ZAFI-854414 format. One line per 8 residues: number of its first residue (from 1); their letters; for each residue x, y, z of C-alpha. Coordinates in Angstrom, 3 decimals. Layout:
BEGIN
NUM = a = X/Y/Z | ...
END
This chain:
BEGIN
1 = magklwdg = -1.735/11.138/-0.660 | -3.696/9.634/2.202 | -2.820/10.557/5.745 | -0.564/8.629/8.042 | -1.793/5.539/9.848 | -1.895/7.445/13.104 | -3.721/10.533/11.813 | -6.507/11.553/14.156
9 = rftkgtda = -4.718/10.283/17.236 | -2.661/13.420/17.798 | -3.544/17.100/17.762 | -0.345/18.229/16.027 | 1.337/17.025/12.858 | 4.601/15.128/12.757 | 7.759/17.201/12.695 | 9.430/17.221/9.277
17 = svdafnas = 12.646/15.773/10.737 | 10.710/12.734/12.010 | 9.100/12.252/8.594 | 12.515/12.460/6.925 | 14.006/9.951/9.388 | 11.163/7.464/8.849 | 11.000/7.767/5.058 | 12.323/4.851/3.027
25 = lgvdarmy = 10.616/5.474/-0.315 | 13.892/6.423/-1.972 | 15.210/2.946/-1.204 | 12.145/0.711/-1.414 | 10.335/2.238/-4.418 | 12.175/-0.194/-6.685 | 10.406/-3.089/-4.922 | 6.925/-2.086/-6.100
33 = rediagsl = 6.498/-5.230/-8.219 | 7.304/-7.472/-5.253 | 5.041/-5.433/-3.008 | 2.134/-5.710/-5.438 | 2.711/-9.465/-5.911 | 2.630/-9.902/-2.128 | -0.508/-7.785/-1.867 | -2.223/-9.901/-4.526
41 = aharmlda = -1.329/-13.111/-2.669 | -2.528/-11.599/0.616 | -5.828/-10.491/-0.926 | -6.405/-13.970/-2.332 | -5.751/-15.495/1.092 | -8.186/-13.057/2.739 | -10.813/-13.934/0.156 | -10.239/-17.699/0.506
49 = rgllpegd = -10.741/-17.344/4.266 | -13.999/-15.439/3.775 | -12.588/-12.201/5.172 | -13.403/-10.007/2.167 | -16.901/-8.976/1.136 | -18.159/-10.216/-2.231 | -16.497/-8.335/-5.069 | -13.570/-6.911/-3.087
57 = ldqieagl = -11.040/-9.360/-4.496 | -11.915/-8.414/-8.071 | -11.572/-4.707/-7.260 | -8.252/-5.225/-5.450 | -6.796/-7.360/-8.245 | -7.837/-4.909/-10.957 | -6.652/-1.909/-8.953 | -3.249/-3.410/-8.179
65 = aaireeld = -2.797/-4.531/-11.800 | -3.508/-0.994/-13.013 | -1.117/0.520/-10.465 | 1.643/-1.932/-11.485 | 1.118/-1.167/-15.184 | 1.230/2.580/-14.557 | 4.373/2.308/-12.408 | 5.983/0.122/-15.106
73 = agtlrpdp = 5.078/2.684/-17.790 | 6.168/5.639/-15.666 | 2.724/7.255/-15.877 | 2.362/6.842/-12.107 | 5.313/7.862/-9.998 | 5.803/7.149/-6.319 | 4.396/10.003/-4.267 | 7.378/11.769/-2.641
81 = qaedihmm = 5.156/12.452/0.387 | 4.693/8.706/0.963 | 6.724/7.228/3.771 | 7.384/3.998/1.881 | 6.276/2.042/-1.172 | 3.810/-0.031/0.866 | 1.915/3.025/2.089 | 2.067/4.640/-1.350
89 = ieaeltrr = 0.516/1.620/-3.081 | -2.109/1.113/-0.376 | -3.055/4.803/-0.434 | -3.287/4.844/-4.233 | -5.360/1.659/-4.247 | -7.719/3.070/-1.604 | -8.028/6.324/-3.545 | -9.088/4.315/-6.594
97 = igdagrrl = -11.365/1.643/-5.105 | -12.343/2.935/-1.660 | -12.900/0.694/1.344 | -11.862/-2.484/-0.472 | -8.371/-0.977/-0.638 | -8.337/-0.405/3.109 | -9.339/-4.002/3.786 | -6.219/-5.250/1.999
105 = htgrsrnd = -4.193/-4.379/5.116 | -6.241/-6.788/7.275 | -4.044/-9.248/9.137 | -0.630/-7.929/8.138 | 1.834/-5.320/9.216 | 4.235/-3.146/7.304 | 7.004/-5.276/8.800 | 5.377/-8.297/7.101
113 = qvaldar = 5.352/-6.385/3.819 | 9.020/-5.387/4.158 | 10.075/-8.974/4.920 | 8.093/-10.321/1.964 | 9.412/-7.711/-0.469 | 13.020/-8.237/0.577 | 12.755/-12.006/0.373
END
């Protein structure tokens, strides 16, 4: 599991009670298909606007498709250390494809992802 978004900004780790309070994976894990669909649409928009380097879109699409298939099949399970499904998918994608996975977050917030998934 990748670190938190704010890793490196503080000298001490987050208290376990704060992590437990912030965690929503138990509720939002079931929205992984919607989250991946939104991520695919976002990646295509970034590419259409010239914001992704050549080849990133192909890597992102293939990586997200593989993650969705593995979640569907149960061969990939949401990481219990992940705060939410958005961070879990982004971290897994980045683990698989590197910097292209990090660039997927360009121009959107987790609040955007939550609103899209719920809608």
